[in-house]
NUVO-457529 format. One record per residue (C-alpha): y, z, x. Coordinates in steps of 0.2 Angstrom, whole numbers, plus 5000, padded with zeros to 4 digits. Example, Ala and Ser with C-alpha at 12.3 -4.5 7.8 and 13.67 -1.06 7.14 Angstrom:
REM NUVO-457529
<site><Y>4978</Y><Z>5039</Z><X>5062</X></site>
<site><Y>4995</Y><Z>5036</Z><X>5068</X></site>
//
This chain:
REM NUVO-457529
<site><Y>4387</Y><Z>5094</Z><X>5585</X></site>
<site><Y>4387</Y><Z>5112</Z><X>5581</X></site>
<site><Y>4402</Y><Z>5122</Z><X>5576</X></site>
<site><Y>4406</Y><Z>5141</Z><X>5577</X></site>
<site><Y>4419</Y><Z>5149</Z><X>5566</X></site>
<site><Y>4425</Y><Z>5166</Z><X>5573</X></site>
<site><Y>4440</Y><Z>5175</Z><X>5565</X></site>
<site><Y>4442</Y><Z>5188</Z><X>5579</X></site>
<site><Y>4437</Y><Z>5189</Z><X>5598</X></site>
<site><Y>4439</Y><Z>5205</Z><X>5607</X></site>
<site><Y>4431</Y><Z>5215</Z><X>5621</X></site>
<site><Y>4420</Y><Z>5230</Z><X>5617</X></site>
<site><Y>4434</Y><Z>5243</Z><X>5617</X></site>
<site><Y>4446</Y><Z>5232</Z><X>5607</X></site>
<site><Y>4459</Y><Z>5232</Z><X>5621</X></site>
<site><Y>4459</Y><Z>5213</Z><X>5624</X></site>
<site><Y>4449</Y><Z>5197</Z><X>5622</X></site>
<site><Y>4437</Y><Z>5187</Z><X>5632</X></site>
<site><Y>4442</Y><Z>5176</Z><X>5646</X></site>
<site><Y>4440</Y><Z>5157</Z><X>5641</X></site>
<site><Y>4438</Y><Z>5145</Z><X>5656</X></site>
<site><Y>4438</Y><Z>5126</Z><X>5657</X></site>
<site><Y>4446</Y><Z>5114</Z><X>5645</X></site>
<site><Y>4449</Y><Z>5122</Z><X>5628</X></site>
<site><Y>4455</Y><Z>5113</Z><X>5613</X></site>
<site><Y>4463</Y><Z>5121</Z><X>5598</X></site>
<site><Y>4460</Y><Z>5109</Z><X>5583</X></site>
<site><Y>4469</Y><Z>5119</Z><X>5570</X></site>
<site><Y>4484</Y><Z>5110</Z><X>5562</X></site>
<site><Y>4495</Y><Z>5125</Z><X>5558</X></site>
<site><Y>4499</Y><Z>5137</Z><X>5573</X></site>
<site><Y>4492</Y><Z>5149</Z><X>5585</X></site>
<site><Y>4500</Y><Z>5166</Z><X>5589</X></site>
<site><Y>4503</Y><Z>5170</Z><X>5607</X></site>
<site><Y>4505</Y><Z>5188</Z><X>5613</X></site>
<site><Y>4521</Y><Z>5196</Z><X>5606</X></site>
<site><Y>4531</Y><Z>5210</Z><X>5613</X></site>
<site><Y>4548</Y><Z>5216</Z><X>5620</X></site>
<site><Y>4554</Y><Z>5214</Z><X>5638</X></site>
<site><Y>4548</Y><Z>5231</Z><X>5642</X></site>
<site><Y>4531</Y><Z>5227</Z><X>5635</X></site>
<site><Y>4528</Y><Z>5213</Z><X>5648</X></site>
<site><Y>4511</Y><Z>5215</Z><X>5657</X></site>
<site><Y>4512</Y><Z>5224</Z><X>5674</X></site>
<site><Y>4501</Y><Z>5211</Z><X>5683</X></site>
<site><Y>4502</Y><Z>5195</Z><X>5674</X></site>
<site><Y>4493</Y><Z>5179</Z><X>5680</X></site>
<site><Y>4504</Y><Z>5164</Z><X>5684</X></site>
<site><Y>4506</Y><Z>5153</Z><X>5668</X></site>
<site><Y>4504</Y><Z>5168</Z><X>5656</X></site>
<site><Y>4512</Y><Z>5164</Z><X>5640</X></site>
<site><Y>4520</Y><Z>5176</Z><X>5627</X></site>
<site><Y>4534</Y><Z>5178</Z><X>5614</X></site>
<site><Y>4548</Y><Z>5189</Z><X>5619</X></site>
<site><Y>4555</Y><Z>5199</Z><X>5604</X></site>
<site><Y>4571</Y><Z>5203</Z><X>5613</X></site>
<site><Y>4576</Y><Z>5186</Z><X>5617</X></site>
<site><Y>4567</Y><Z>5177</Z><X>5603</X></site>
<site><Y>4560</Y><Z>5164</Z><X>5615</X></site>
<site><Y>4543</Y><Z>5159</Z><X>5622</X></site>
<site><Y>4542</Y><Z>5164</Z><X>5640</X></site>
<site><Y>4529</Y><Z>5161</Z><X>5654</X></site>
<site><Y>4526</Y><Z>5169</Z><X>5671</X></site>
<site><Y>4530</Y><Z>5158</Z><X>5686</X></site>
<site><Y>4524</Y><Z>5171</Z><X>5700</X></site>
<site><Y>4531</Y><Z>5186</Z><X>5708</X></site>
<site><Y>4546</Y><Z>5178</Z><X>5716</X></site>
<site><Y>4553</Y><Z>5170</Z><X>5700</X></site>
<site><Y>4545</Y><Z>5181</Z><X>5687</X></site>
<site><Y>4546</Y><Z>5177</Z><X>5668</X></site>
<site><Y>4556</Y><Z>5161</Z><X>5663</X></site>
<site><Y>4560</Y><Z>5155</Z><X>5646</X></site>
<site><Y>4552</Y><Z>5139</Z><X>5640</X></site>
<site><Y>4567</Y><Z>5127</Z><X>5638</X></site>
<site><Y>4572</Y><Z>5127</Z><X>5619</X></site>
<site><Y>4585</Y><Z>5114</Z><X>5620</X></site>
<site><Y>4585</Y><Z>5096</Z><X>5625</X></site>
<site><Y>4594</Y><Z>5091</Z><X>5640</X></site>
<site><Y>4604</Y><Z>5078</Z><X>5630</X></site>
<site><Y>4608</Y><Z>5090</Z><X>5615</X></site>
<site><Y>4625</Y><Z>5086</Z><X>5608</X></site>
<site><Y>4628</Y><Z>5073</Z><X>5622</X></site>
<site><Y>4622</Y><Z>5083</Z><X>5636</X></site>
<site><Y>4626</Y><Z>5100</Z><X>5643</X></site>
<site><Y>4644</Y><Z>5104</Z><X>5643</X></site>
<site><Y>4655</Y><Z>5114</Z><X>5655</X></site>
<site><Y>4672</Y><Z>5120</Z><X>5648</X></site>
<site><Y>4687</Y><Z>5128</Z><X>5657</X></site>
<site><Y>4701</Y><Z>5137</Z><X>5647</X></site>
<site><Y>4717</Y><Z>5145</Z><X>5651</X></site>
<site><Y>4723</Y><Z>5149</Z><X>5668</X></site>
<site><Y>4738</Y><Z>5147</Z><X>5679</X></site>
<site><Y>4745</Y><Z>5130</Z><X>5684</X></site>
<site><Y>4756</Y><Z>5140</Z><X>5691</X></site>
<site><Y>4763</Y><Z>5144</Z><X>5674</X></site>
<site><Y>4751</Y><Z>5152</Z><X>5662</X></site>
<site><Y>4742</Y><Z>5139</Z><X>5651</X></site>
<site><Y>4731</Y><Z>5139</Z><X>5635</X></site>
<site><Y>4723</Y><Z>5122</Z><X>5639</X></site>
<site><Y>4704</Y><Z>5119</Z><X>5636</X></site>
<site><Y>4696</Y><Z>5106</Z><X>5647</X></site>
<site><Y>4678</Y><Z>5100</Z><X>5647</X></site>
<site><Y>4665</Y><Z>5089</Z><X>5656</X></site>
<site><Y>4647</Y><Z>5083</Z><X>5653</X></site>
<site><Y>4638</Y><Z>5092</Z><X>5667</X></site>
<site><Y>4625</Y><Z>5078</Z><X>5670</X></site>
<site><Y>4638</Y><Z>5065</Z><X>5674</X></site>
<site><Y>4652</Y><Z>5064</Z><X>5687</X></site>
<site><Y>4670</Y><Z>5062</Z><X>5682</X></site>
<site><Y>4686</Y><Z>5070</Z><X>5677</X></site>
<site><Y>4689</Y><Z>5082</Z><X>5662</X></site>
<site><Y>4693</Y><Z>5078</Z><X>5645</X></site>
<site><Y>4705</Y><Z>5088</Z><X>5633</X></site>
<site><Y>4695</Y><Z>5100</Z><X>5622</X></site>
<site><Y>4710</Y><Z>5109</Z><X>5613</X></site>
<site><Y>4720</Y><Z>5125</Z><X>5616</X></site>
<site><Y>4716</Y><Z>5143</Z><X>5616</X></site>
<site><Y>4725</Y><Z>5154</Z><X>5603</X></site>
<site><Y>4735</Y><Z>5162</Z><X>5617</X></site>
<site><Y>4742</Y><Z>5157</Z><X>5634</X></site>
<site><Y>4733</Y><Z>5168</Z><X>5647</X></site>
<site><Y>4725</Y><Z>5169</Z><X>5664</X></site>
<site><Y>4711</Y><Z>5180</Z><X>5671</X></site>
<site><Y>4701</Y><Z>5181</Z><X>5655</X></site>
<site><Y>4682</Y><Z>5185</Z><X>5654</X></site>
<site><Y>4671</Y><Z>5171</Z><X>5647</X></site>
<site><Y>4653</Y><Z>5170</Z><X>5640</X></site>
<site><Y>4643</Y><Z>5159</Z><X>5629</X></site>
<site><Y>4627</Y><Z>5156</Z><X>5619</X></site>
<site><Y>4621</Y><Z>5138</Z><X>5617</X></site>
<site><Y>4634</Y><Z>5135</Z><X>5603</X></site>
<site><Y>4648</Y><Z>5148</Z><X>5604</X></site>
<site><Y>4659</Y><Z>5152</Z><X>5618</X></site>
<site><Y>4671</Y><Z>5167</Z><X>5619</X></site>
<site><Y>4686</Y><Z>5170</Z><X>5630</X></site>
<site><Y>4691</Y><Z>5188</Z><X>5630</X></site>
<site><Y>4705</Y><Z>5198</Z><X>5637</X></site>
<site><Y>4716</Y><Z>5192</Z><X>5652</X></site>
<site><Y>4734</Y><Z>5192</Z><X>5657</X></site>
<site><Y>4747</Y><Z>5184</Z><X>5645</X></site>
<site><Y>4763</Y><Z>5188</Z><X>5654</X></site>
<site><Y>4770</Y><Z>5201</Z><X>5654</X></site>
<site><Y>4755</Y><Z>5211</Z><X>5648</X></site>
<site><Y>4736</Y><Z>5212</Z><X>5649</X></site>
<site><Y>4728</Y><Z>5207</Z><X>5632</X></site>
<site><Y>4713</Y><Z>5212</Z><X>5622</X></site>
<site><Y>4714</Y><Z>5196</Z><X>5612</X></site>
<site><Y>4698</Y><Z>5185</Z><X>5611</X></site>
<site><Y>4696</Y><Z>5168</Z><X>5604</X></site>
<site><Y>4680</Y><Z>5157</Z><X>5602</X></site>
<site><Y>4675</Y><Z>5139</Z><X>5602</X></site>
<site><Y>4660</Y><Z>5129</Z><X>5596</X></site>
<site><Y>4655</Y><Z>5121</Z><X>5613</X></site>
<site><Y>4647</Y><Z>5105</Z><X>5605</X></site>
<site><Y>4663</Y><Z>5100</Z><X>5596</X></site>
<site><Y>4682</Y><Z>5099</Z><X>5602</X></site>
<site><Y>4696</Y><Z>5109</Z><X>5594</X></site>
<site><Y>4707</Y><Z>5124</Z><X>5596</X></site>
<site><Y>4701</Y><Z>5141</Z><X>5599</X></site>
<site><Y>4699</Y><Z>5153</Z><X>5584</X></site>
<site><Y>4702</Y><Z>5172</Z><X>5583</X></site>
<site><Y>4687</Y><Z>5182</Z><X>5588</X></site>
<site><Y>4686</Y><Z>5201</Z><X>5588</X></site>
<site><Y>4697</Y><Z>5210</Z><X>5601</X></site>
<site><Y>4691</Y><Z>5220</Z><X>5616</X></site>
<site><Y>4692</Y><Z>5238</Z><X>5615</X></site>
<site><Y>4705</Y><Z>5238</Z><X>5629</X></site>
<site><Y>4718</Y><Z>5226</Z><X>5635</X></site>
<site><Y>4710</Y><Z>5221</Z><X>5651</X></site>
<site><Y>4711</Y><Z>5207</Z><X>5664</X></site>
<site><Y>4700</Y><Z>5201</Z><X>5679</X></site>
<site><Y>4684</Y><Z>5207</Z><X>5671</X></site>
<site><Y>4667</Y><Z>5200</Z><X>5675</X></site>
<site><Y>4657</Y><Z>5192</Z><X>5661</X></site>
<site><Y>4640</Y><Z>5184</Z><X>5657</X></site>
<site><Y>4629</Y><Z>5181</Z><X>5642</X></site>
<site><Y>4612</Y><Z>5175</Z><X>5635</X></site>
<site><Y>4608</Y><Z>5167</Z><X>5618</X></site>
<site><Y>4611</Y><Z>5183</Z><X>5609</X></site>
<site><Y>4624</Y><Z>5194</Z><X>5617</X></site>
<site><Y>4640</Y><Z>5192</Z><X>5627</X></site>
<site><Y>4644</Y><Z>5205</Z><X>5641</X></site>
<site><Y>4661</Y><Z>5210</Z><X>5649</X></site>
<site><Y>4661</Y><Z>5222</Z><X>5663</X></site>
<site><Y>4675</Y><Z>5231</Z><X>5673</X></site>
<site><Y>4692</Y><Z>5224</Z><X>5675</X></site>
<site><Y>4710</Y><Z>5231</Z><X>5675</X></site>
<site><Y>4720</Y><Z>5239</Z><X>5661</X></site>
<site><Y>4733</Y><Z>5244</Z><X>5674</X></site>
<site><Y>4720</Y><Z>5255</Z><X>5682</X></site>
<site><Y>4702</Y><Z>5249</Z><X>5687</X></site>
<site><Y>4689</Y><Z>5253</Z><X>5674</X></site>
<site><Y>4669</Y><Z>5253</Z><X>5674</X></site>
<site><Y>4667</Y><Z>5250</Z><X>5656</X></site>
<site><Y>4654</Y><Z>5237</Z><X>5650</X></site>
<site><Y>4656</Y><Z>5230</Z><X>5632</X></site>
<site><Y>4645</Y><Z>5218</Z><X>5622</X></site>
<site><Y>4646</Y><Z>5207</Z><X>5607</X></site>
<site><Y>4633</Y><Z>5198</Z><X>5597</X></site>
<site><Y>4637</Y><Z>5179</Z><X>5597</X></site>
<site><Y>4629</Y><Z>5174</Z><X>5580</X></site>
<site><Y>4636</Y><Z>5188</Z><X>5570</X></site>
<site><Y>4653</Y><Z>5189</Z><X>5579</X></site>
<site><Y>4652</Y><Z>5208</Z><X>5580</X></site>
<site><Y>4665</Y><Z>5219</Z><X>5587</X></site>
<site><Y>4665</Y><Z>5223</Z><X>5605</X></site>
<site><Y>4655</Y><Z>5239</Z><X>5607</X></site>
<site><Y>4651</Y><Z>5251</Z><X>5622</X></site>
<site><Y>4636</Y><Z>5245</Z><X>5632</X></site>
<site><Y>4637</Y><Z>5257</Z><X>5647</X></site>
<site><Y>4646</Y><Z>5258</Z><X>5664</X></site>
<site><Y>4646</Y><Z>5248</Z><X>5680</X></site>
<site><Y>4642</Y><Z>5257</Z><X>5696</X></site>
<site><Y>4660</Y><Z>5258</Z><X>5700</X></site>
<site><Y>4677</Y><Z>5254</Z><X>5693</X></site>
<site><Y>4681</Y><Z>5236</Z><X>5699</X></site>
<site><Y>4690</Y><Z>5220</Z><X>5696</X></site>
<site><Y>4689</Y><Z>5201</Z><X>5701</X></site>
<site><Y>4670</Y><Z>5200</Z><X>5702</X></site>
<site><Y>4660</Y><Z>5187</Z><X>5693</X></site>
<site><Y>4644</Y><Z>5187</Z><X>5683</X></site>
<site><Y>4629</Y><Z>5176</Z><X>5678</X></site>
<site><Y>4612</Y><Z>5179</Z><X>5670</X></site>
<site><Y>4594</Y><Z>5174</Z><X>5666</X></site>
<site><Y>4589</Y><Z>5176</Z><X>5648</X></site>
<site><Y>4585</Y><Z>5195</Z><X>5651</X></site>
<site><Y>4595</Y><Z>5201</Z><X>5666</X></site>
<site><Y>4614</Y><Z>5200</Z><X>5669</X></site>
<site><Y>4621</Y><Z>5202</Z><X>5687</X></site>
<site><Y>4639</Y><Z>5203</Z><X>5693</X></site>
<site><Y>4647</Y><Z>5207</Z><X>5709</X></site>
<site><Y>4661</Y><Z>5220</Z><X>5709</X></site>
<site><Y>4674</Y><Z>5211</Z><X>5719</X></site>
<site><Y>4687</Y><Z>5224</Z><X>5722</X></site>
<site><Y>4684</Y><Z>5243</Z><X>5721</X></site>
<site><Y>4700</Y><Z>5253</Z><X>5726</X></site>
<site><Y>4705</Y><Z>5253</Z><X>5739</X></site>
<site><Y>4696</Y><Z>5238</Z><X>5746</X></site>
<site><Y>4685</Y><Z>5223</Z><X>5743</X></site>
<site><Y>4666</Y><Z>5226</Z><X>5742</X></site>
<site><Y>4650</Y><Z>5215</Z><X>5743</X></site>
<site><Y>4641</Y><Z>5225</Z><X>5730</X></site>
<site><Y>4631</Y><Z>5217</Z><X>5716</X></site>
<site><Y>4626</Y><Z>5226</Z><X>5700</X></site>
<site><Y>4613</Y><Z>5222</Z><X>5686</X></site>
<site><Y>4609</Y><Z>5226</Z><X>5668</X></site>
<site><Y>4595</Y><Z>5222</Z><X>5656</X></site>
<site><Y>4605</Y><Z>5212</Z><X>5643</X></site>
<site><Y>4594</Y><Z>5217</Z><X>5628</X></site>
<site><Y>4596</Y><Z>5236</Z><X>5630</X></site>
<site><Y>4612</Y><Z>5245</Z><X>5632</X></site>
<site><Y>4614</Y><Z>5256</Z><X>5647</X></site>
<site><Y>4622</Y><Z>5259</Z><X>5664</X></site>
<site><Y>4621</Y><Z>5246</Z><X>5678</X></site>
<site><Y>4611</Y><Z>5248</Z><X>5693</X></site>
<site><Y>4613</Y><Z>5242</Z><X>5711</X></site>
<site><Y>4605</Y><Z>5225</Z><X>5714</X></site>
<site><Y>4610</Y><Z>5221</Z><X>5732</X></site>
<site><Y>4624</Y><Z>5214</Z><X>5742</X></site>
<site><Y>4633</Y><Z>5197</Z><X>5744</X></site>
<site><Y>4633</Y><Z>5190</Z><X>5762</X></site>
<site><Y>4651</Y><Z>5196</Z><X>5765</X></site>
<site><Y>4664</Y><Z>5208</Z><X>5757</X></site>
<site><Y>4675</Y><Z>5197</Z><X>5745</X></site>
<site><Y>4682</Y><Z>5195</Z><X>5728</X></site>
<site><Y>4688</Y><Z>5181</Z><X>5718</X></site>
<site><Y>4671</Y><Z>5172</Z><X>5718</X></site>
<site><Y>4665</Y><Z>5161</Z><X>5704</X></site>
<site><Y>4647</Y><Z>5164</Z><X>5699</X></site>
<site><Y>4635</Y><Z>5153</Z><X>5690</X></site>
<site><Y>4616</Y><Z>5152</Z><X>5687</X></site>
<site><Y>4601</Y><Z>5143</Z><X>5680</X></site>
<site><Y>4586</Y><Z>5154</Z><X>5673</X></site>
<site><Y>4580</Y><Z>5157</Z><X>5691</X></site>
<site><Y>4595</Y><Z>5158</Z><X>5703</X></site>
<site><Y>4612</Y><Z>5165</Z><X>5703</X></site>
<site><Y>4625</Y><Z>5157</Z><X>5715</X></site>
<site><Y>4643</Y><Z>5164</Z><X>5720</X></site>
<site><Y>4656</Y><Z>5152</Z><X>5727</X></site>
<site><Y>4670</Y><Z>5156</Z><X>5739</X></site>
<site><Y>4682</Y><Z>5170</Z><X>5737</X></site>
<site><Y>4694</Y><Z>5181</Z><X>5747</X></site>
<site><Y>4689</Y><Z>5191</Z><X>5762</X></site>
<site><Y>4705</Y><Z>5193</Z><X>5762</X></site>
<site><Y>4706</Y><Z>5176</Z><X>5770</X></site>
<site><Y>4701</Y><Z>5162</Z><X>5758</X></site>
<site><Y>4683</Y><Z>5157</Z><X>5761</X></site>
<site><Y>4672</Y><Z>5142</Z><X>5757</X></site>
<site><Y>4655</Y><Z>5152</Z><X>5758</X></site>
<site><Y>4642</Y><Z>5151</Z><X>5744</X></site>
<site><Y>4629</Y><Z>5164</Z><X>5742</X></site>
<site><Y>4613</Y><Z>5164</Z><X>5731</X></site>
<site><Y>4600</Y><Z>5177</Z><X>5724</X></site>
<site><Y>4584</Y><Z>5176</Z><X>5714</X></site>
<site><Y>4589</Y><Z>5185</Z><X>5698</X></site>
<site><Y>4572</Y><Z>5192</Z><X>5694</X></site>
<site><Y>4571</Y><Z>5201</Z><X>5711</X></site>
<site><Y>4582</Y><Z>5214</Z><X>5718</X></site>
<site><Y>4589</Y><Z>5212</Z><X>5736</X></site>
<site><Y>4604</Y><Z>5204</Z><X>5746</X></site>
<site><Y>4611</Y><Z>5187</Z><X>5744</X></site>
<site><Y>4607</Y><Z>5173</Z><X>5756</X></site>
<site><Y>4618</Y><Z>5159</Z><X>5762</X></site>
<site><Y>4618</Y><Z>5143</Z><X>5751</X></site>
<site><Y>4630</Y><Z>5132</Z><X>5760</X></site>
<site><Y>4649</Y><Z>5128</Z><X>5759</X></site>
<site><Y>4661</Y><Z>5123</Z><X>5746</X></site>
<site><Y>4672</Y><Z>5107</Z><X>5749</X></site>
<site><Y>4686</Y><Z>5119</Z><X>5754</X></site>
<site><Y>4691</Y><Z>5137</Z><X>5755</X></site>
<site><Y>4696</Y><Z>5143</Z><X>5737</X></site>
<site><Y>4696</Y><Z>5158</Z><X>5726</X></site>
<site><Y>4697</Y><Z>5161</Z><X>5707</X></site>
<site><Y>4699</Y><Z>5176</Z><X>5696</X></site>
<site><Y>4687</Y><Z>5180</Z><X>5688</X></site>
<site><Y>4674</Y><Z>5167</Z><X>5681</X></site>
<site><Y>4675</Y><Z>5148</Z><X>5684</X></site>
<site><Y>4657</Y><Z>5142</Z><X>5687</X></site>
<site><Y>4647</Y><Z>5132</Z><X>5674</X></site>
<site><Y>4629</Y><Z>5126</Z><X>5674</X></site>
<site><Y>4615</Y><Z>5116</Z><X>5667</X></site>
<site><Y>4597</Y><Z>5120</Z><X>5671</X></site>
<site><Y>4599</Y><Z>5110</Z><X>5687</X></site>
<site><Y>4617</Y><Z>5108</Z><X>5692</X></site>
<site><Y>4631</Y><Z>5121</Z><X>5695</X></site>
<site><Y>4649</Y><Z>5116</Z><X>5694</X></site>
<site><Y>4666</Y><Z>5124</Z><X>5699</X></site>
<site><Y>4683</Y><Z>5118</Z><X>5695</X></site>
<site><Y>4701</Y><Z>5121</Z><X>5701</X></site>
<site><Y>4705</Y><Z>5138</Z><X>5710</X></site>
<site><Y>4718</Y><Z>5143</Z><X>5722</X></site>
<site><Y>4717</Y><Z>5138</Z><X>5740</X></site>
<site><Y>4731</Y><Z>5146</Z><X>5740</X></site>
<site><Y>4739</Y><Z>5133</Z><X>5729</X></site>
<site><Y>4732</Y><Z>5128</Z><X>5712</X></site>
<site><Y>4720</Y><Z>5113</Z><X>5714</X></site>
<site><Y>4712</Y><Z>5101</Z><X>5702</X></site>
<site><Y>4695</Y><Z>5098</Z><X>5712</X></site>
<site><Y>4679</Y><Z>5099</Z><X>5703</X></site>
<site><Y>4663</Y><Z>5101</Z><X>5714</X></site>
<site><Y>4645</Y><Z>5103</Z><X>5711</X></site>
<site><Y>4628</Y><Z>5109</Z><X>5718</X></site>
<site><Y>4610</Y><Z>5107</Z><X>5714</X></site>
<site><Y>4605</Y><Z>5125</Z><X>5710</X></site>
<site><Y>4587</Y><Z>5125</Z><X>5716</X></site>
<site><Y>4591</Y><Z>5118</Z><X>5733</X></site>
<site><Y>4603</Y><Z>5124</Z><X>5746</X></site>
<site><Y>4617</Y><Z>5114</Z><X>5754</X></site>
<site><Y>4635</Y><Z>5110</Z><X>5753</X></site>
<site><Y>4645</Y><Z>5106</Z><X>5737</X></site>
<site><Y>4649</Y><Z>5088</Z><X>5732</X></site>
<site><Y>4664</Y><Z>5080</Z><X>5724</X></site>
<site><Y>4662</Y><Z>5079</Z><X>5705</X></site>
<site><Y>4679</Y><Z>5073</Z><X>5699</X></site>
<site><Y>4696</Y><Z>5081</Z><X>5694</X></site>
<site><Y>4703</Y><Z>5093</Z><X>5681</X></site>
<site><Y>4716</Y><Z>5085</Z><X>5670</X></site>
<site><Y>4727</Y><Z>5100</Z><X>5673</X></site>
<site><Y>4726</Y><Z>5108</Z><X>5690</X></site>
<site><Y>4723</Y><Z>5127</Z><X>5688</X></site>
<site><Y>4716</Y><Z>5143</Z><X>5694</X></site>
<site><Y>4711</Y><Z>5159</Z><X>5686</X></site>
<site><Y>4702</Y><Z>5150</Z><X>5672</X></site>
<site><Y>4688</Y><Z>5156</Z><X>5661</X></site>
<site><Y>4673</Y><Z>5145</Z><X>5661</X></site>
<site><Y>4657</Y><Z>5143</Z><X>5650</X></site>
<site><Y>4643</Y><Z>5131</Z><X>5647</X></site>
<site><Y>4629</Y><Z>5128</Z><X>5634</X></site>
<site><Y>4616</Y><Z>5126</Z><X>5648</X></site>
<site><Y>4617</Y><Z>5141</Z><X>5659</X></site>
<site><Y>4603</Y><Z>5152</Z><X>5665</X></site>
<site><Y>4605</Y><Z>5165</Z><X>5651</X></site>
<site><Y>4600</Y><Z>5153</Z><X>5637</X></site>
//
């Protein structure tokens, strides 16, 4: 058997390497280095299955085709820390509460007690990495608050102090990836278009990220590992169907993504790495409509199916694993305890999951399995 040892292979202009076809075996015992670059350095016309390391997200990613785009290779096991967890915190029941409740997303059943936030409030914005969840701002009665608290999702216990938002704001949209949390818009008494960000691991201050396309409140956000999307909800003087998007790794202003199927606010958004889904809302009548988008492509939302009942929540109450999306509680118009779920990559109506231990609406919601991770 012959053997050839080659340190480098490239084409004649040193702009790339040769194409190797057939079954190729790498026998080295150490490692091989795939192409490395930022999100902006992705190739313009990649082949399906192309593999690279993204220096912005710090993850391997591969190309799944024009419709889906680049997707992170899952870096956590589905049963990590007992399975992907969904957590709801605060809210109105109808009095404001600081209760934190959780489920294991892959199973059905009722919530269990997690602990308490560091403040009684409703209408706060919520975002998370795989390990840390932050609940920012909200309305504590009688005032809006800039207060933020965080939890470690895999454990139980009370929320601990986190850095405050730049403004006391309620009803803002929120989203995140493994690195960065984002809060967009909301009301300080007046509607704002401000987008702020924090770095989860370092626990940094909230800093200016850019501006949404309009001052707004009562929208809801979700994300892939690279792109964040949020509907605006209410832009004075009326509800709107507009969806904005940002590139999470790079600060800057939001741009128009497309429109929901109807003009409404009080939706709850969730996502896996491919698809974002918004559930219900007010038109101003309370609705049970679910919409979905493909996060990697721009365009208008399509009908997904119907929730178990008409409901709304302000602002974020959806949690997700890579396969399942779950909403809990909400107002219809009373505060309810219903938990319901969908399979994100199929369309269809929601199915009963279980019940909240404390019926509530206007809760913040996070998970350690959502599409931004």
